[in-house]
All heavy atoms as a GROMACS GRO file, in nm:
protein
  547
    1MET      N    1  11.844  13.446   9.759
    1MET     CA    2  11.864  13.301   9.765
    1MET      C    3  11.989  13.274   9.848
    1MET      O    4  12.095  13.335   9.826
    1MET     CB    5  11.875  13.246   9.624
    1MET     CG    6  11.899  13.098   9.625
    1MET     SD    7  11.901  13.034   9.454
    1MET     CE    8  11.950  12.870   9.484
    2ASP      N    9  11.980  13.177   9.933
    2ASP     CA   10  12.094  13.134  10.010
    2ASP      C   11  12.167  13.024   9.932
    2ASP      O   12  12.121  12.912   9.921
    2ASP     CB   13  12.044  13.082  10.149
    2ASP     CG   14  12.161  13.049  10.242
    2ASP    OD1   15  12.274  13.086  10.213
    2ASP    OD2   16  12.135  12.983  10.345
    3TRP      N   17  12.286  13.060   9.889
    3TRP     CA   18  12.358  12.968   9.795
    3TRP      C   19  12.411  12.844   9.868
    3TRP      O   20  12.414  12.735   9.811
    3TRP     CB   21  12.472  13.040   9.724
    3TRP     CG   22  12.423  13.137   9.623
    3TRP    CD1   23  12.412  13.272   9.640
    3TRP    CD2   24  12.370  13.106   9.496
    3TRP    NE1   25  12.357  13.330   9.526
    3TRP    CE2   26  12.330  13.227   9.434
    3TRP    CE3   27  12.357  12.988   9.424
    3TRP    CZ2   28  12.278  13.232   9.311
    3TRP    CZ3   29  12.304  12.995   9.298
    3TRP    CH2   30  12.263  13.118   9.240
    4THR      N   31  12.456  12.860   9.992
    4THR     CA   32  12.507  12.747  10.062
    4THR      C   33  12.398  12.638  10.090
    4THR      O   34  12.420  12.517  10.070
    4THR     CB   35  12.571  12.783  10.197
    4THR    OG1   36  12.477  12.857  10.274
    4THR    CG2   37  12.695  12.872  10.166
    5LEU      N   38  12.280  12.687  10.135
    5LEU     CA   39  12.171  12.595  10.158
    5LEU      C   40  12.123  12.532  10.030
    5LEU      O   41  12.087  12.412  10.026
    5LEU     CB   42  12.061  12.666  10.229
    5LEU     CG   43  11.950  12.577  10.292
    5LEU    CD1   44  12.009  12.484  10.396
    5LEU    CD2   45  11.844  12.667  10.358
    6GLY      N   46  12.119  12.607   9.921
    6GLY     CA   47  12.080  12.554   9.787
    6GLY      C   48  12.178  12.450   9.738
    6GLY      O   49  12.139  12.345   9.689
    7LEU      N   50  12.304  12.477   9.755
    7LEU     CA   51  12.409  12.381   9.720
    7LEU      C   52  12.401  12.252   9.800
    7LEU      O   53  12.415  12.141   9.744
    7LEU     CB   54  12.548  12.439   9.728
    7LEU     CG   55  12.666  12.360   9.680
    7LEU    CD1   56  12.653  12.329   9.530
    7LEU    CD2   57  12.796  12.422   9.710
    8ILE      N   58  12.383  12.267   9.930
    8ILE     CA   59  12.363  12.145  10.013
    8ILE      C   60  12.240  12.066   9.969
    8ILE      O   61  12.242  11.944   9.960
    8ILE     CB   62  12.350  12.188  10.162
    8ILE    CG1   63  12.485  12.241  10.212
    8ILE    CG2   64  12.308  12.070  10.247
    8ILE    CD1   65  12.481  12.307  10.349
    9GLY      N   66  12.132  12.136   9.936
    9GLY     CA   67  12.012  12.064   9.892
    9GLY      C   68  12.034  11.989   9.760
    9GLY      O   69  11.993  11.881   9.743
   10ILE      N   70  12.104  12.053   9.669
   10ILE     CA   71  12.132  11.991   9.540
   10ILE      C   72  12.227  11.869   9.558
   10ILE      O   73  12.205  11.766   9.495
   10ILE     CB   74  12.190  12.093   9.439
   10ILE    CG1   75  12.085  12.192   9.400
   10ILE    CG2   76  12.246  12.022   9.317
   10ILE    CD1   77  12.135  12.308   9.317
   11ILE      N   78  12.324  11.884   9.646
   11ILE     CA   79  12.415  11.771   9.667
   11ILE      C   80  12.344  11.656   9.734
   11ILE      O   81  12.363  11.536   9.692
   11ILE     CB   82  12.534  11.814   9.760
   11ILE    CG1   83  12.625  11.910   9.674
   11ILE    CG2   84  12.611  11.699   9.814
   11ILE    CD1   85  12.734  11.974   9.758
   12LEU      N   86  12.257  11.682   9.834
   12LEU     CA   87  12.179  11.571   9.899
   12LEU      C   88  12.079  11.509   9.803
   12LEU      O   89  12.066  11.390   9.802
   12LEU     CB   90  12.107  11.633  10.018
   12LEU     CG   91  12.184  11.662  10.146
   12LEU    CD1   92  12.099  11.728  10.249
   12LEU    CD2   93  12.247  11.533  10.198
   13LEU      N   94  12.018  11.586   9.724
   13LEU     CA   95  11.923  11.533   9.624
   13LEU      C   96  11.996  11.444   9.523
   13LEU      O   97  11.955  11.330   9.496
   13LEU     CB   98  11.854  11.646   9.549
   13LEU     CG   99  11.750  11.607   9.442
   13LEU    CD1  100  11.636  11.531   9.510
   13LEU    CD2  101  11.699  11.731   9.373
   14THR      N  102  12.108  11.490   9.471
   14THR     CA  103  12.186  11.407   9.375
   14THR      C  104  12.240  11.281   9.445
   14THR      O  105  12.234  11.171   9.384
   14THR     CB  106  12.303  11.492   9.319
   14THR    OG1  107  12.253  11.608   9.264
   14THR    CG2  108  12.381  11.412   9.217
   15MET      N  109  12.294  11.296   9.562
   15MET     CA  110  12.346  11.179   9.637
   15MET      C  111  12.234  11.080   9.665
   15MET      O  112  12.255  10.954   9.652
   15MET     CB  113  12.413  11.225   9.768
   15MET     CG  114  12.482  11.115   9.843
   15MET     SD  115  12.569  11.177   9.987
   15MET     CE  116  12.432  11.213  10.090
   16GLY      N  117  12.116  11.128   9.702
   16GLY     CA  118  12.005  11.037   9.730
   16GLY      C  119  11.956  10.960   9.608
   16GLY      O  120  11.927  10.844   9.618
   17LEU      N  121  11.949  11.030   9.496
   17LEU     CA  122  11.898  10.970   9.372
   17LEU      C  123  11.997  10.867   9.320
   17LEU      O  124  11.958  10.758   9.281
   17LEU     CB  125  11.874  11.075   9.265
   17LEU     CG  126  11.750  11.158   9.286
   17LEU    CD1  127  11.747  11.273   9.185
   17LEU    CD2  128  11.624  11.079   9.285
   18ILE      N  129  12.129  10.893   9.326
   18ILE     CA  130  12.231  10.802   9.283
   18ILE      C  131  12.239  10.681   9.375
   18ILE      O  132  12.242  10.562   9.330
   18ILE     CB  133  12.364  10.868   9.265
   18ILE    CG1  134  12.360  10.969   9.143
   18ILE    CG2  135  12.476  10.767   9.244
   18ILE    CD1  136  12.480  11.054   9.140
   19GLY      N  137  12.233  10.705   9.507
   19GLY     CA  138  12.239  10.600   9.605
   19GLY      C  139  12.117  10.506   9.593
   19GLY      O  140  12.128  10.386   9.604
   20GLN      N  141  12.000  10.567   9.570
   20GLN     CA  142  11.881  10.486   9.556
   20GLN      C  143  11.881  10.402   9.432
   20GLN      O  144  11.836  10.286   9.437
   20GLN     CB  145  11.754  10.578   9.561
   20GLN     CG  146  11.630  10.507   9.592
   20GLN     CD  147  11.539  10.494   9.478
   20GLN    OE1  148  11.562  10.550   9.370
   20GLN    NE2  149  11.437  10.413   9.491
   21ALA      N  150  11.945  10.451   9.325
   21ALA     CA  151  11.949  10.370   9.202
   21ALA      C  152  12.039  10.253   9.226
   21ALA      O  153  12.007  10.141   9.179
   21ALA     CB  154  12.009  10.462   9.088
   22PHE      N  155  12.156  10.272   9.294
   22PHE     CA  156  12.240  10.156   9.321
   22PHE      C  157  12.173  10.056   9.412
   22PHE      O  158  12.192   9.935   9.392
   22PHE     CB  159  12.374  10.203   9.378
   22PHE     CG  160  12.469  10.251   9.272
   22PHE    CD1  161  12.504  10.390   9.265
   22PHE    CD2  162  12.527  10.169   9.184
   22PHE    CE1  163  12.591  10.434   9.170
   22PHE    CE2  164  12.618  10.212   9.084
   22PHE     CZ  165  12.652  10.345   9.079
   23GLN      N  166  12.102  10.105   9.508
   23GLN     CA  167  12.029  10.016   9.604
   23GLN      C  168  11.923   9.940   9.527
   23GLN      O  169  11.906   9.818   9.558
   23GLN     CB  170  11.966  10.105   9.713
   23GLN     CG  171  11.899  10.019   9.819
   23GLN     CD  172  12.005   9.951   9.908
   23GLN    OE1  173  12.113  10.003   9.934
   23GLN    NE2  174  11.975   9.825   9.952
   24MET      N  175  11.848  10.002   9.438
   24MET     CA  176  11.748   9.929   9.364
   24MET      C  177  11.807   9.821   9.273
   24MET      O  178  11.755   9.711   9.264
   24MET     CB  179  11.668  10.028   9.273
   24MET     CG  180  11.584  10.127   9.349
   24MET     SD  181  11.436  10.055   9.415
   24MET     CE  182  11.343  10.044   9.268
   25ARG      N  183  11.924   9.848   9.216
   25ARG     CA  184  11.993   9.753   9.133
   25ARG      C  185  12.033   9.635   9.218
   25ARG      O  186  12.019   9.518   9.181
   25ARG     CB  187  12.114   9.816   9.067
   25ARG     CG  188  12.187   9.721   8.977
   25ARG     CD  189  12.311   9.792   8.915
   25ARG     NE  190  12.378   9.700   8.824
   25ARG     CZ  191  12.485   9.628   8.860
   25ARG    NH1  192  12.522   9.631   8.987
   25ARG    NH2  193  12.539   9.546   8.775
   26LYS      N  194  12.088   9.661   9.339
   26LYS     CA  195  12.133   9.550   9.429
   26LYS      C  196  12.006   9.470   9.472
   26LYS      O  197  12.021   9.344   9.473
   26LYS     CB  198  12.202   9.610   9.550
   26LYS     CG  199  12.263   9.511   9.637
   26LYS     CD  200  12.362   9.567   9.737
   26LYS     CE  201  12.293   9.648   9.844
   26LYS     NZ  202  12.377   9.687   9.955
   27ILE      N  203  11.894   9.532   9.503
   27ILE     CA  204  11.781   9.454   9.539
   27ILE      C  205  11.727   9.367   9.427
   27ILE      O  206  11.695   9.247   9.440
   27ILE     CB  207  11.669   9.552   9.591
   27ILE    CG1  208  11.709   9.623   9.718
   27ILE    CG2  209  11.537   9.478   9.600
   27ILE    CD1  210  11.616   9.736   9.756
   28ARG      N  211  11.726   9.429   9.306
   28ARG     CA  212  11.678   9.355   9.185
   28ARG      C  213  11.764   9.235   9.155
   28ARG      O  214  11.717   9.129   9.127
   28ARG     CB  215  11.670   9.447   9.065
   28ARG     CG  216  11.605   9.384   8.946
   28ARG     CD  217  11.604   9.475   8.827
   28ARG     NE  218  11.732   9.525   8.787
   28ARG     CZ  219  11.824   9.457   8.713
   28ARG    NH1  220  11.793   9.332   8.678
   28ARG    NH2  221  11.938   9.505   8.683
   29LEU      N  222  11.898   9.252   9.166
   29LEU     CA  223  11.985   9.143   9.132
   29LEU      C  224  11.984   9.032   9.234
   29LEU      O  225  12.004   8.915   9.204
   29LEU     CB  226  12.126   9.193   9.116
   29LEU     CG  227  12.155   9.282   8.991
   29LEU    CD1  228  12.299   9.330   8.995
   29LEU    CD2  229  12.125   9.198   8.865
   30SER      N  230  11.954   9.068   9.363
   30SER     CA  231  11.948   8.964   9.466
   30SER      C  232  11.818   8.887   9.468
   30SER      O  233  11.815   8.774   9.512
   30SER     CB  234  11.977   9.028   9.603
   30SER     OG  235  11.871   9.110   9.640
   31ASN      N  236  11.710   8.950   9.417
   31ASN     CA  237  11.575   8.886   9.424
   31ASN      C  238  11.527   8.832   9.296
   31ASN      O  239  11.437   8.745   9.300
   31ASN     CB  240  11.475   8.988   9.481
   31ASN     CG  241  11.501   9.026   9.622
   31ASN    OD1  242  11.565   8.954   9.697
   31ASN    ND2  243  11.453   9.144   9.660
   32TYR      N  244  11.578   8.872   9.182
   32TYR     CA  245  11.522   8.832   9.056
   32TYR      C  246  11.632   8.782   8.965
   32TYR      O  247  11.746   8.832   8.972
   32TYR     CB  248  11.451   8.953   8.991
   32TYR     CG  249  11.339   9.008   9.073
   32TYR    CD1  250  11.360   9.122   9.148
   32TYR    CD2  251  11.218   8.942   9.080
   32TYR    CE1  252  11.255   9.171   9.233
   32TYR    CE2  253  11.117   8.991   9.165
   32TYR     CZ  254  11.134   9.107   9.232
   32TYR     OH  255  11.034   9.157   9.313
   33HIS      N  256  11.598   8.688   8.874
   33HIS     CA  257  11.697   8.634   8.786
   33HIS      C  258  11.720   8.725   8.669
   33HIS      O  259  11.642   8.823   8.646
   33HIS     CB  260  11.650   8.497   8.735
   33HIS     CG  261  11.624   8.399   8.845
   33HIS    ND1  262  11.722   8.348   8.927
   33HIS    CD2  263  11.507   8.344   8.885
   33HIS    CE1  264  11.671   8.267   9.008
   33HIS    NE2  265  11.545   8.259   8.994
   34ASP      N  266  11.820   8.704   8.590
   34ASP     CA  267  11.850   8.787   8.471
   34ASP      C  268  11.736   8.779   8.374
   34ASP      O  269  11.684   8.675   8.341
   34ASP     CB  270  11.979   8.737   8.401
   34ASP     CG  271  12.102   8.768   8.483
   34ASP    OD1  272  12.095   8.860   8.569
   34ASP    OD2  273  12.199   8.699   8.467
   35GLY      N  274  11.696   8.899   8.325
   35GLY     CA  275  11.592   8.905   8.225
   35GLY      C  276  11.451   8.906   8.285
   35GLY      O  277  11.357   8.932   8.210
   36GLU      N  278  11.440   8.881   8.414
   36GLU     CA  279  11.308   8.879   8.473
   36GLU      C  280  11.272   9.022   8.522
   36GLU      O  281  11.353   9.093   8.574
   36GLU     CB  282  11.305   8.785   8.593
   36GLU     CG  283  11.172   8.767   8.659
   36GLU     CD  284  11.182   8.668   8.775
   36GLU    OE1  285  11.288   8.603   8.793
   36GLU    OE2  286  11.082   8.656   8.850
   37LEU      N  287  11.146   9.059   8.502
   37LEU     CA  288  11.100   9.193   8.540
   37LEU      C  289  11.083   9.194   8.692
   37LEU      O  290  11.032   9.100   8.751
   37LEU     CB  291  10.973   9.230   8.470
   37LEU     CG  292  10.984   9.253   8.320
   37LEU    CD1  293  10.847   9.280   8.264
   37LEU    CD2  294  11.071   9.371   8.294
   38ALA      N  295  11.118   9.304   8.755
   38ALA     CA  296  11.104   9.319   8.900
   38ALA      C  297  10.959   9.368   8.933
   38ALA      O  298  10.890   9.423   8.849
   38ALA     CB  299  11.202   9.421   8.952
   39SER      N  300  10.918   9.340   9.049
   39SER     CA  301  10.784   9.375   9.094
   39SER      C  302  10.782   9.527   9.125
   39SER      O  303  10.879   9.581   9.168
   39SER     CB  304  10.752   9.295   9.221
   39SER     OG  305  10.635   9.351   9.282
   40PRO      N  306  10.667   9.594   9.109
   40PRO     CA  307  10.650   9.733   9.144
   40PRO      C  308  10.667   9.755   9.297
   40PRO      O  309  10.696   9.866   9.336
   40PRO     CB  310  10.515   9.772   9.099
   40PRO     CG  311  10.472   9.666   9.002
   40PRO     CD  312  10.546   9.541   9.036
   41ASN      N  313  10.654   9.646   9.377
   41ASN     CA  314  10.669   9.661   9.521
   41ASN      C  315  10.816   9.674   9.561
   41ASN      O  316  10.843   9.693   9.682
   41ASN     CB  317  10.608   9.537   9.590
   41ASN     CG  318  10.461   9.536   9.572
   41ASN    OD1  319  10.399   9.636   9.556
   41ASN    ND2  320  10.404   9.416   9.574
   42ILE      N  321  10.905   9.670   9.470
   42ILE     CA  322  11.048   9.685   9.499
   42ILE      C  323  11.074   9.829   9.560
   42ILE      O  324  11.168   9.845   9.637
   42ILE     CB  325  11.132   9.661   9.378
   42ILE    CG1  326  11.280   9.634   9.412
   42ILE    CG2  327  11.125   9.773   9.281
   42ILE    CD1  328  11.360   9.584   9.296
   43PHE      N  329  10.991   9.927   9.529
   43PHE     CA  330  11.006  10.057   9.584
   43PHE      C  331  10.973  10.064   9.734
   43PHE      O  332  11.016  10.155   9.800
   43PHE     CB  333  10.920  10.158   9.510
   43PHE     CG  334  10.963  10.185   9.368
   43PHE    CD1  335  10.902  10.118   9.260
   43PHE    CD2  336  11.064  10.268   9.339
   43PHE    CE1  337  10.945  10.139   9.134
   43PHE    CE2  338  11.108  10.290   9.210
   43PHE     CZ  339  11.049  10.224   9.106
   44MET      N  340  10.900   9.968   9.783
   44MET     CA  341  10.865   9.969   9.929
   44MET      C  342  10.963   9.884  10.012
   44MET      O  343  10.935   9.860  10.128
   44MET     CB  344  10.722   9.915   9.944
   44MET     CG  345  10.617  10.004   9.875
   44MET     SD  346  10.623  10.177   9.926
   44MET     CE  347  10.575  10.164  10.095
   45ASN      N  348  11.073   9.846   9.956
   45ASN     CA  349  11.171   9.775  10.034
   45ASN      C  350  11.226   9.859  10.145
   45ASN      O  351  11.247   9.977  10.121
   45ASN     CB  352  11.284   9.726   9.940
   45ASN     CG  353  11.372   9.620  10.004
   45ASN    OD1  354  11.415   9.637  10.115
   45ASN    ND2  355  11.396   9.512   9.926
   46LYS      N  356  11.248   9.800  10.259
   46LYS     CA  357  11.294   9.880  10.378
   46LYS      C  358  11.427   9.952  10.356
   46LYS      O  359  11.445  10.058  10.414
   46LYS     CB  360  11.305   9.789  10.497
   46LYS     CG  361  11.173   9.738  10.551
   46LYS     CD  362  11.197   9.646  10.668
   46LYS     CE  363  11.064   9.585  10.714
   46LYS     NZ  364  11.084   9.493  10.823
   47SER      N  365  11.512   9.897  10.274
   47SER     CA  366  11.646   9.956  10.256
   47SER      C  367  11.639  10.083  10.166
   47SER      O  368  11.733  10.160  10.161
   47SER     CB  369  11.741   9.859  10.197
   47SER     OG  370  11.693   9.810  10.074
   48ASN      N  371  11.525  10.111  10.106
   48ASN     CA  372  11.508  10.229  10.023
   48ASN      C  373  11.471  10.353  10.100
   48ASN      O  374  11.491  10.464  10.062
   48ASN     CB  375  11.402  10.210   9.914
   48ASN     CG  376  11.452  10.125   9.800
   48ASN    OD1  377  11.571  10.126   9.768
   48ASN    ND2  378  11.363  10.058   9.736
   49PHE      N  379  11.415  10.332  10.223
   49PHE     CA  380  11.357  10.445  10.300
   49PHE      C  381  11.469  10.543  10.342
   49PHE      O  382  11.441  10.664  10.353
   49PHE     CB  383  11.282  10.396  10.413
   49PHE     CG  384  11.149  10.334  10.376
   49PHE    CD1  385  11.122  10.203  10.409
   49PHE    CD2  386  11.058  10.407  10.303
   49PHE    CE1  387  11.007  10.143  10.369
   49PHE    CE2  388  10.937  10.347  10.262
   49PHE     CZ  389  10.909  10.216  10.295
   50LYS      N  390  11.596  10.500  10.369
   50LYS     CA  391  11.698  10.594  10.398
   50LYS      C  392  11.730  10.684  10.282
   50LYS      O  393  11.758  10.807  10.301
   50LYS     CB  394  11.825  10.522  10.449
   50LYS     CG  395  11.892  10.441  10.337
   50LYS     CD  396  12.012  10.370  10.390
   50LYS     CE  397  12.062  10.273  10.284
   50LYS     NZ  398  12.111  10.151  10.339
   51TRP      N  399  11.721  10.633  10.165
   51TRP     CA  400  11.742  10.715  10.043
   51TRP      C  401  11.631  10.814  10.019
   51TRP      O  402  11.651  10.927   9.977
   51TRP     CB  403  11.766  10.630   9.919
   51TRP     CG  404  11.891  10.543   9.933
   51TRP    CD1  405  11.892  10.407   9.950
   51TRP    CD2  406  12.023  10.585   9.949
   51TRP    NE1  407  12.020  10.363   9.966
   51TRP    CE2  408  12.104  10.472   9.968
   51TRP    CE3  409  12.090  10.713   9.945
   51TRP    CZ2  410  12.241  10.481   9.981
   51TRP    CZ3  411  12.222  10.720   9.960
   51TRP    CH2  412  12.301  10.604   9.977
   52TYR      N  413  11.507  10.766  10.050
   52TYR     CA  414  11.392  10.860  10.035
   52TYR      C  415  11.402  10.970  10.134
   52TYR      O  416  11.369  11.089  10.101
   52TYR     CB  417  11.260  10.784  10.057
   52TYR     CG  418  11.229  10.672   9.958
   52TYR    CD1  419  11.158  10.562   9.992
   52TYR    CD2  420  11.277  10.682   9.831
   52TYR    CE1  421  11.130  10.467   9.899
   52TYR    CE2  422  11.251  10.587   9.734
   52TYR     CZ  423  11.174  10.477   9.771
   52TYR     OH  424  11.146  10.382   9.678
   53ALA      N  425  11.453  10.947  10.251
   53ALA     CA  426  11.478  11.051  10.357
   53ALA      C  427  11.579  11.154  10.308
   53ALA      O  428  11.559  11.274  10.321
   53ALA     CB  429  11.517  10.993  10.488
   54ILE      N  430  11.689  11.106  10.253
   54ILE     CA  431  11.795  11.194  10.202
   54ILE      C  432  11.736  11.282  10.085
   54ILE      O  433  11.764  11.403  10.077
   54ILE     CB  434  11.918  11.116  10.159
   54ILE    CG1  435  11.988  11.058  10.280
   54ILE    CG2  436  12.018  11.203  10.083
   54ILE    CD1  437  12.098  10.962  10.252
   55ILE      N  438  11.663  11.218   9.996
   55ILE     CA  439  11.602  11.293   9.886
   55ILE      C  440  11.506  11.395   9.937
   55ILE      O  441  11.506  11.514   9.897
   55ILE     CB  442  11.532  11.195   9.792
   55ILE    CG1  443  11.634  11.105   9.716
   55ILE    CG2  444  11.445  11.272   9.687
   55ILE    CD1  445  11.572  10.988   9.642
   56GLY      N  446  11.424  11.365  10.037
   56GLY     CA  447  11.330  11.456  10.097
   56GLY      C  448  11.401  11.572  10.166
   56GLY      O  449  11.359  11.687  10.152
   57ILE      N  450  11.505  11.547  10.235
   57ILE     CA  451  11.586  11.658  10.301
   57ILE      C  452  11.646  11.745  10.198
   57ILE      O  453  11.645  11.870  10.212
   57ILE     CB  454  11.688  11.595  10.395
   57ILE    CG1  455  11.621  11.527  10.512
   57ILE    CG2  456  11.783  11.700  10.450
   57ILE    CD1  457  11.715  11.441  10.596
   58GLY      N  458  11.698  11.688  10.090
   58GLY     CA  459  11.758  11.766   9.984
   58GLY      C  460  11.654  11.859   9.917
   58GLY      O  461  11.683  11.975   9.890
   59ILE      N  462  11.533  11.806   9.891
   59ILE     CA  463  11.430  11.888   9.828
   59ILE      C  464  11.389  11.999   9.923
   59ILE      O  465  11.365  12.116   9.882
   59ILE     CB  466  11.310  11.799   9.787
   59ILE    CG1  467  11.348  11.710   9.670
   59ILE    CG2  468  11.189  11.886   9.757
   59ILE    CD1  469  11.246  11.605   9.632
   60THR      N  470  11.379  11.971  10.055
   60THR     CA  471  11.338  12.071  10.149
   60THR      C  472  11.444  12.178  10.166
   60THR      O  473  11.413  12.297  10.163
   60THR     CB  474  11.316  12.000  10.288
   60THR    OG1  475  11.221  11.900  10.277
   60THR    CG2  476  11.274  12.098  10.391
   61CYS      N  477  11.574  12.142  10.165
   61CYS     CA  478  11.675  12.243  10.171
   61CYS      C  479  11.677  12.332  10.045
   61CYS      O  480  11.690  12.455  10.058
   61CYS     CB  481  11.811  12.175  10.185
   61CYS     SG  482  11.848  12.105  10.344
   62TRP      N  483  11.657  12.269   9.933
   62TRP     CA  484  11.653  12.346   9.808
   62TRP      C  485  11.533  12.444   9.810
   62TRP      O  486  11.544  12.560   9.771
   62TRP     CB  487  11.644  12.250   9.691
   62TRP     CG  488  11.672  12.305   9.557
   62TRP    CD1  489  11.703  12.434   9.528
   62TRP    CD2  490  11.675  12.234   9.437
   62TRP    NE1  491  11.727  12.442   9.391
   62TRP    CE2  492  11.709  12.324   9.334
   62TRP    CE3  493  11.647  12.103   9.401
   62TRP    CZ2  494  11.716  12.289   9.198
   62TRP    CZ3  495  11.659  12.065   9.270
   62TRP    CH2  496  11.692  12.160   9.173
   63TYR      N  497  11.420  12.396   9.858
   63TYR     CA  498  11.298  12.480   9.860
   63TYR      C  499  11.317  12.595   9.959
   63TYR      O  500  11.279  12.710   9.928
   63TYR     CB  501  11.180  12.392   9.906
   63TYR     CG  502  11.050  12.471   9.917
   63TYR    CD1  503  10.977  12.508   9.805
   63TYR    CD2  504  11.003  12.508  10.043
   63TYR    CE1  505  10.862  12.577   9.815
   63TYR    CE2  506  10.883  12.578  10.054
   63TYR     CZ  507  10.814  12.615   9.939
   63TYR     OH  508  10.701  12.690   9.952
   64VAL      N  509  11.374  12.569  10.074
   64VAL     CA  510  11.397  12.674  10.175
   64VAL      C  511  11.502  12.775  10.119
   64VAL      O  512  11.482  12.894  10.139
   64VAL     CB  513  11.445  12.613  10.307
   64VAL    CG1  514  11.498  12.721  10.403
   64VAL    CG2  515  11.332  12.533  10.372
   65ALA      N  516  11.602  12.730  10.046
   65ALA     CA  517  11.700  12.819   9.996
   65ALA      C  518  11.635  12.910   9.886
   65ALA      O  519  11.674  13.026   9.875
   65ALA     CB  520  11.810  12.742   9.929
   66GLU      N  521  11.543  12.863   9.815
   66GLU     CA  522  11.469  12.947   9.715
   66GLU      C  523  11.384  13.050   9.782
   66GLU      O  524  11.364  13.158   9.724
   66GLU     CB  525  11.385  12.860   9.621
   66GLU     CG  526  11.468  12.778   9.525
   66GLU     CD  527  11.535  12.856   9.419
   66GLU    OE1  528  11.476  12.959   9.375
   66GLU    OE2  529  11.646  12.818   9.374
   67ARG      N  530  11.326  13.017   9.897
   67ARG     CA  531  11.230  13.109   9.963
   67ARG      C  532  11.298  13.214  10.054
   67ARG      O  533  11.239  13.307  10.092
   67ARG     CB  534  11.133  13.031  10.044
   67ARG     CG  535  11.050  12.935   9.964
   67ARG     CD  536  10.957  13.015   9.870
   67ARG     NE  537  10.883  12.920   9.786
   67ARG     CZ  538  10.854  12.950   9.660
   67ARG    NH1  539  10.884  13.065   9.604
   67ARG    NH2  540  10.788  12.864   9.587
   68VAL      N  541  11.423  13.192  10.088
   68VAL     CA  542  11.499  13.287  10.177
   68VAL      C  543  11.548  13.404  10.103
   68VAL      O  544  11.584  13.408   9.993
   68VAL     CB  545  11.609  13.218  10.245
   68VAL    CG1  546  11.696  13.314  10.325
   68VAL    CG2  547  11.555  13.111  10.340
   0.00000   0.00000   0.00000
């Protein structure tokens, strides 16, 4: 196992999940009132795709590190 690539993958995955959570909160607060449920389409907002890319790169790095 390549530890540096695995560590980079874990860091990217963690950073992507935390960043996406803050982005979702910001989208929900700007579009919906307090106590109102958000739409399931909130996941398809354009500003989420950069976090999905970071999460995907992190998972790929982690997978490659396990296979090396």
